[in-house]
C-alpha positions in Angstrom: -13.7 48.3 -4.9 -10.8 48.2 -7.5 -10.7 45.0 -8.9 -7.1 44.7 -8.5 -7.7 45.1 -4.7 -10.6 42.5 -5.1 -8.3 40.1 -7.0 -5.6 40.6 -4.1 -8.3 39.7 -1.5 -9.4 36.8 -2.9 -5.6 35.2 -3.3 -5.1 35.9 0.5 -8.1 34.2 1.5 -7.2 31.4 -0.9 -3.6 30.9 0.2 -4.7 31.3 3.7 -8.0 29.3 3.5 -6.0 26.3 1.5 -3.4 26.0 4.4 -6.0 25.2 6.9 -6.7 21.5 7.8 -10.3 21.3 9.0 -10.4 17.3 9.0 -8.9 17.1 12.5 -11.3 19.2 14.0 -13.3 17.4 17.0 -16.9 17.5 18.4 -20.1 16.6 16.6 -19.9 15.0 13.3 -21.9 17.3 11.1 -20.2 20.6 11.6 -17.0 19.0 11.1 -18.4 17.6 7.7 -19.8 21.1 7.1 -16.2 22.4 7.3 -14.5 19.8 5.6 -17.1 20.3 2.6 -16.2 24.1 2.7 -19.7 25.6 3.5 -17.9 28.2 6.0 -16.1 29.8 3.0 -19.2 29.8 1.1 -20.7 31.9 4.3 -17.3 34.1 4.3 -18.2 34.8 1.0 -21.8 35.8 1.4 -20.7 38.1 4.5 -18.1 39.6 1.8 -20.8 40.1 -0.7 -23.7 42.7 -1.6 -25.7 41.4 1.2 -23.0 41.7 3.8 -20.1 44.3 4.2 -20.0 44.8 0.0 -16.3 44.2 -0.2 -17.3 42.0 -3.2 -19.9 43.7 -4.9 -21.6 42.9 -8.1 -19.8 45.2 -10.1 -16.3 43.7 -8.9 -18.1 40.0 -9.2 -18.5 40.9 -13.0 -14.9 41.5 -13.5 -14.0 38.1 -11.7 -15.7 35.8 -13.9 -12.5 34.5 -15.2 -11.6 33.2 -11.6 -14.9 31.3 -11.4 -14.1 29.9 -14.7 -10.6 28.8 -13.5 -12.1 27.2 -10.5 -14.9 25.1 -12.5 -12.0 23.9 -15.0 -9.7 23.2 -12.2 -12.2 20.7 -10.8 -13.3 19.2 -13.7 -9.6 18.5 -14.9 -8.9 16.9 -11.7 -12.1 14.7 -11.5 -11.2 13.4 -14.9 -7.6 12.7 -14.1 -9.0 10.3 -11.5 -10.8 8.3 -14.2 -7.6 6.0 -15.1 -8.7 2.8 -16.3 -5.5 1.1 -14.7 -7.0 2.5 -11.5 -10.4 1.5 -12.3 -9.4 -2.3 -13.5 -8.4 -2.8 -10.0 -12.0 -3.3 -9.0 -14.6 -5.7 -10.4 -16.5 -4.2 -13.3 -19.8 -4.5 -11.4 -18.6 -1.8 -9.1 -18.4 0.8 -11.6 -21.9 -0.5 -13.3 -23.4 0.1 -10.0 -21.9 3.4 -9.4 -23.1 4.6 -12.7 -26.3 2.6 -12.8 -27.7 4.4 -9.1 -26.5 7.8 -10.2 -28.3 7.5 -13.4 -31.4 5.9 -11.9 -31.2 8.8 -9.3 -31.2 11.5 -12.1 -34.1 9.9 -13.8 -36.0 9.6 -10.7 -35.6 13.0 -9.7 -36.1 14.3 -13.2 -39.3 12.5 -13.3 -40.7 13.5 -9.9 -39.8 17.4 -10.6 -41.9 17.4 -13.7 -44.5 15.4 -12.4 -44.7 18.0 -9.5 -44.3 20.9 -11.9 -47.3 19.5 -14.2 -49.4 19.3 -11.1 -48.5 23.0 -10.1 -49.0 24.4 -13.5 -52.5 22.7 -13.6 -53.5 24.1 -10.3 -52.4 27.6 -11.6 -49.7 28.2 -9.0 -46.8 28.5 -11.7 -46.2 29.5 -15.2 -44.7 27.5 -17.4 -41.5 28.2 -20.2 -38.2 26.7 -20.8 -36.5 28.2 -17.9 -38.6 25.9 -15.8 -37.3 22.9 -17.7 -33.5 24.3 -17.9 -33.8 24.4 -13.8 -35.3 21.1 -13.1 -32.8 19.1 -15.7 -30.1 21.3 -13.8 -31.4 20.2 -10.5 -31.7 16.7 -11.3 -28.2 16.8 -12.6 -26.7 18.3 -9.2 -28.9 15.9 -7.1 -28.1 12.5 -8.4 -24.0 12.8 -7.5 -22.6 12.0 -4.0 -19.4 13.1 -2.0 -16.9 10.8 -0.7 -16.2 13.3 1.9 -18.7 12.0 4.3 -17.5 8.5 4.0 -13.6 9.3 4.3 -14.5 11.4 7.5 -16.5 8.3 9.1 -14.0 6.2 8.2 -11.3 8.2 9.4 -13.1 9.4 12.7 -14.3 5.7 13.7 -11.7 3.8 12.1 -14.0 1.9 9.7 -12.1 -0.2 7.1 -14.9 -2.6 6.0 -15.6 -3.4 2.4 -19.1 -1.9 2.5 -17.8 1.3 3.5 -15.1 0.9 0.3 -17.8 0.3 -1.8 -20.0 3.4 -0.6 -16.6 5.5 -1.2 -15.9 4.3 -4.8 -19.5 5.0 -5.5 -19.4 8.3 -4.2 -16.1 8.9 -5.9 -17.6 7.7 -9.4 -21.0 8.8 -9.7 -20.4 12.7 -10.6 -19.5 11.4 -14.1 -23.4 11.0 -14.6 -24.1 14.4 -13.3 -21.5 16.4 -15.2 -22.5 14.7 -18.5 -26.2 15.4 -17.5 -25.2 18.8 -16.9 -23.6 19.2 -20.5 -26.8 17.4 -21.9 -28.8 20.6 -20.3 -26.4 22.7 -22.0 -27.1 21.1 -25.2 -30.9 20.9 -24.9 -31.2 24.6 -24.2 -28.2 26.6 -25.2 -27.6 29.5 -22.8 -26.9 31.9 -25.8 -30.4 31.2 -27.6 -32.5 32.4 -24.8 -33.3 28.9 -23.0 -35.1 27.9 -26.4 -35.0 24.4 -27.0 -32.9 22.3 -29.5 -33.2 19.7 -32.2 -31.9 15.7 -31.7 -29.2 16.7 -34.5 -28.1 20.3 -32.8 -28.2 18.3 -29.4 -25.7 15.7 -30.5 -23.5 18.1 -32.5 -23.0 20.3 -29.2 -22.4 16.9 -27.1 -19.7 15.8 -30.1 -18.0 19.2 -29.8 -17.7 19.6 -26.2 -16.1 16.2 -26.0 -14.0 16.9 -29.2 -12.8 20.4 -27.4 -11.6 18.7 -24.2 -10.0 15.9 -26.4 -8.1 18.1 -28.5 -7.1 20.5 -26.0 -5.7 17.6 -23.7 -3.9 16.4 -27.1 -2.3 20.0 -27.2 -1.2 19.7 -23.7 0.5 15.9 -24.6 2.6 17.5 -27.2 3.7 20.5 -25.0 4.5 18.3 -22.1 6.4 15.6 -24.3 10.0 17.2 -23.3 9.3 16.4 -19.7 8.8 20.0 -18.3 10.0 20.8 -15.0 7.5 21.5 -12.0 6.9 25.1 -12.9 6.6 24.7 -16.7 4.0 21.8 -15.9 2.2 24.1 -13.6 2.0 26.8 -16.1 0.8 24.5 -19.0 -2.0 23.3 -16.7 -3.2 26.6 -16.1 -3.0 27.6 -19.4 -5.1 24.5 -20.5 -7.4 24.9 -17.6 -8.2 28.7 -18.5 -8.5 28.0 -22.2 -10.6 25.2 -22.0 -13.0 26.7 -19.6 -13.1 30.1 -21.4 -13.5 28.5 -24.5 -16.5 26.4 -23.2 -18.3 29.3 -21.5 -17.8 31.3 -25.0 -19.0 28.4 -26.9 -22.0 28.1 -24.4 -20.8 24.5 -23.2 -20.2 23.2 -19.7 -16.7 23.9 -18.5 -16.6 20.8 -16.1 -17.7 18.7 -18.9 -15.0 19.7 -21.2 -12.1 19.9 -18.3 -12.8 16.6 -17.4 -12.5 15.3 -20.9 -9.2 16.4 -21.0 -8.4 14.8 -17.6 -9.4 11.6 -19.0 -7.6 11.6 -21.9 -4.3 13.0 -20.0 -4.9 10.6 -17.2 -5.0 7.3 -19.9 -2.5 8.8 -22.4 0.2 11.0 -20.5 3.2 9.3 -18.9 3.5 12.5 -16.7 -0.3 11.6 -15.2 1.2 11.2 -11.9 3.2 14.4 -11.7 0.1 15.9 -13.4 -2.5 14.9 -10.8 0.0 15.9 -8.0 0.5 19.6 -9.3 -3.1 19.9 -9.5 -3.8 18.4 -6.0 -1.2 20.7 -4.6 -3.2 23.9 -5.5 -6.9 22.5 -5.5 -7.7 23.7 -2.1 -6.7 27.1 -2.8 -8.5 27.4 -5.9 -11.5 25.7 -4.2 -11.5 28.3 -1.8 -11.6 31.1 -4.1 -14.4 29.2 -5.9 -16.2 28.9 -2.6 -15.7 32.7 -1.6 -16.8 33.9 -5.3 -19.7 31.7 -4.9 -21.0 33.0 -1.6 -20.7 36.4 -2.9 -23.0 35.5 -5.9 -25.7 34.0 -3.3 -29.0 35.5 -3.6 -32.5 34.9 -2.1 -35.0 36.5 -4.8 -37.9 35.0 -3.0 -38.9 33.4 0.3 -39.9 30.5 -2.0 -36.2 29.4 -2.4 -36.6 27.9 1.0 -39.4 25.3 0.7 -38.3 24.6 -2.8 -35.0 23.8 -1.4 -36.2 21.5 1.5 -38.4 19.7 -1.7 -35.2 19.3 -3.3 -33.6 17.7 -0.4 -36.6 15.4 0.1 -36.9 14.3 -3.7 -33.1 13.8 -3.7 -33.0 11.5 -0.7 -35.9 9.4 -2.2 -34.4 9.4 -5.6 -31.2 8.0 -4.2 -32.9 5.5 -1.7 -35.0 4.2 -4.7 -32.1 4.3 -7.3 -29.7 2.3 -4.7 -32.6 -0.1 -4.1 -32.8 -0.7 -8.0 -29.4 -1.1 -8.9 -28.6 -3.3 -5.9 -31.4 -6.0 -7.3 -29.9 -5.5 -11.1 -26.1 -5.6 -9.7 -24.9 -8.7 -7.9 -22.5 -8.3 -5.4 -20.2 -10.7 -3.4 -20.6 -8.5 -0.1 -23.4 -7.9 2.0 -25.2 -4.7 0.8 -28.3 -3.3 2.9 -31.1 -2.9 0.2 -31.2 1.2 1.6 -27.7 1.8 0.8 -28.5 4.9 -1.0 -28.6 6.3 2.6 -25.1 6.2 2.6 -24.9 8.3 -0.6 -27.1 11.5 0.9 -24.1 13.6 1.5 -23.7 15.9 -1.5 -20.4 18.1 -1.7 -18.3 20.6 -3.8 -18.8 19.2 -7.2 -23.0 20.0 -7.0 -21.9 23.4 -6.0 -19.6 23.7 -9.1 -22.3 22.3 -11.2 -24.6 25.3 -9.8 -22.1 27.9 -10.1 -21.6 26.6 -14.1 -25.4 27.1 -14.3 -25.3 30.9 -12.5 -22.4 31.8 -15.4 -24.5 30.4 -18.5 -28.0 31.4 -17.6 -27.8 34.8 -15.5 -29.9 36.5 -17.9 -32.9 34.0 -18.2 -35.4 34.8 -15.8 -37.2 32.5 -13.3 -39.9 33.9 -11.2 -38.3 36.7 -9.0 -34.9 36.1 -9.7 -32.6 35.0 -12.7 -32.5 31.3 -13.3 -28.8 30.9 -12.4 -29.1 32.4 -9.4 -32.3 30.6 -8.0 -30.8 27.4 -9.0 -27.8 28.1 -7.3 -29.4 29.2 -4.3 -31.8 25.9 -4.2 -28.3 23.8 -4.6 -26.6 25.6 -1.9 -29.3 25.0 0.8 -30.1 21.7 -0.7 -26.5 21.1 0.0 -26.4 22.2 3.6 -29.4 20.1 4.2 -27.9 16.8 2.6 -25.0 17.4 4.7 -26.7 18.0 7.9 -29.1 14.7 7.0 -26.4 12.7 5.6 -23.9 12.8 8.1 -26.5 10.8 10.5 -27.8 8.5 7.3 -24.5 7.7 6.4 -23.7 6.4 10.1 -27.0 4.7 10.4 -26.3 2.4 7.3 -22.9 1.6 8.2 -24.2 0.4 11.6 -26.7 -1.8 9.8 -24.0 -3.1 7.7 -22.4 -4.0 10.8 -19.2 -2.0 10.1 -19.7 0.6 12.7 -20.1 -1.1 16.0 -21.3 0.7 19.3 -17.8 0.1 21.1 -15.8 2.1 18.3 -18.4 5.2 18.6 -18.2 5.1 22.6 -14.4 4.6 22.3 -14.4 8.0 19.7 -16.6 10.1 22.0 -14.5 9.1 25.2 -11.7 10.1 23.4 -12.8 13.3 22.0 -14.3 14.3 25.3 -10.5 13.9 26.9 -11.8 10.9 28.9 -10.0 7.7 29.5 -10.8 4.2 30.3 -10.5 4.9 34.0 -13.3 7.1 33.8 -15.5 4.0 33.2 -16.8 0.8 35.2 -15.0 -2.0 34.3 -17.8 -3.7 32.3 -17.6 -0.8 29.6 -13.8 -1.5 29.4 -14.5 -5.1 28.7 -13.2 -5.6 24.7 -16.1 -7.0 22.4 -15.3 -9.3 19.6 -15.5 -8.2 16.3 -18.1 -9.0 14.1 -17.8 -12.2 12.3 -17.3 -11.8 8.7 -19.6 -13.7 6.5 -18.9 -16.2 3.6 -19.5 -13.3 1.4 -16.5 -11.6 2.6 -13.7 -14.3 2.6 -12.1 -16.3 -0.3 -9.9 -15.6 -3.1 -10.7 -12.9 -5.5 -11.3 -10.4 -2.8 -11.7 -6.7 -3.8 -8.9 -4.1 -3.1 -8.7 -2.7 0.4 -8.1 1.2 -1.0 -10.4 2.7 -3.4 -8.1 4.5 -5.9 -10.6 7.3 -7.0 -11.2 10.0 -5.0 -12.6 12.9 -6.6 -11.7 16.5 -5.6 -14.5 17.9 -3.5 -12.6 20.4 -1.8 -12.1 18.1 1.3 -9.3 17.6 3.7 -10.5 14.2 4.4 
């Protein structure tokens, strides 16, 4: 296919898909969560790709790397814009500490278990060593430590759950991608893509991290200077588009993470620019369209070099759940809270979402020439993460629902009422005892008093979700 025709096809799909709202669908919870996360667009891309009808062939995809870079940069910039210190200060500092601590612990636990398992497999002669395996394990740990607020938002909207524990989970899932994005950049620094997967010294790692941070900050300053005359909406969009394209392209050229560089730019703009609200609104208006294009391209890139991808993906899901639960238990013990929090609240953070997919796409772009087993490192990691996200969404929809039940914020009465409404039933279809109103759950002493936390989380990171 001619590259221009492919670009036109992507634009049509992006514009059409970006205007379809899936959060209002009714039915079972997990299909709605998969739809809100955008997995159906990933499937569409797979069908259009080389493994399907072939409209998005490998040769064509090689010409469309700028679109992938644009999507990664847009997601990174939008996420960074939400890290506004004024909004974060509306919440107690312990909330932020809890969010970042549990994500960091989940990363370290997953990383430790991954290297431990690999060492045993290598000892038994089942796998070979090499830097590619180390890159894959660190990258997988970076994608595994983060969550998505889409599942909590969907549960909250579906069952009208507005409790403080629900809001805490939403806040944590909105913020913990900071750790994953930073860890991915550390992976780039440890194993530069342009150096064929070879390791780096401590000085070169520090220099790379500093350079990536400086690049994002400098480009943000350039945008601030350009936007000083308070441009109109069209000019502001062009400035943002130029910032994202240049930042993401420069990051890929310099073997850096586009997500990290653009997130740094977003943080600087959010905390310095007087136009932060306008910038965020412009980015959000085009978020779904660009996210749909990114997912379609990602689906076309999807490959399964070996049947071993399936058990490894299942292992990825299992290790991730274990890491999230263990990290939640440790962080809850380390950070005191004023609200009742179940010890296994990490089960509410099992759903994964779009930023993990974006991180896997970044790995695919950067390490596509490095081999790992039967396929490329980037392609193999991407396939594992995609299947892992799918499994996490299927399981996470119910683990999050269960943890809200145990926290006392999701009652059987609310669930039954929602199910009756979705089935088109009325109260007259049920016996009188079923229509008796149950008293609301009594609020404990930790839920009352002055100094209560705000009711609406200010941080709602982009995940491509409607919810």
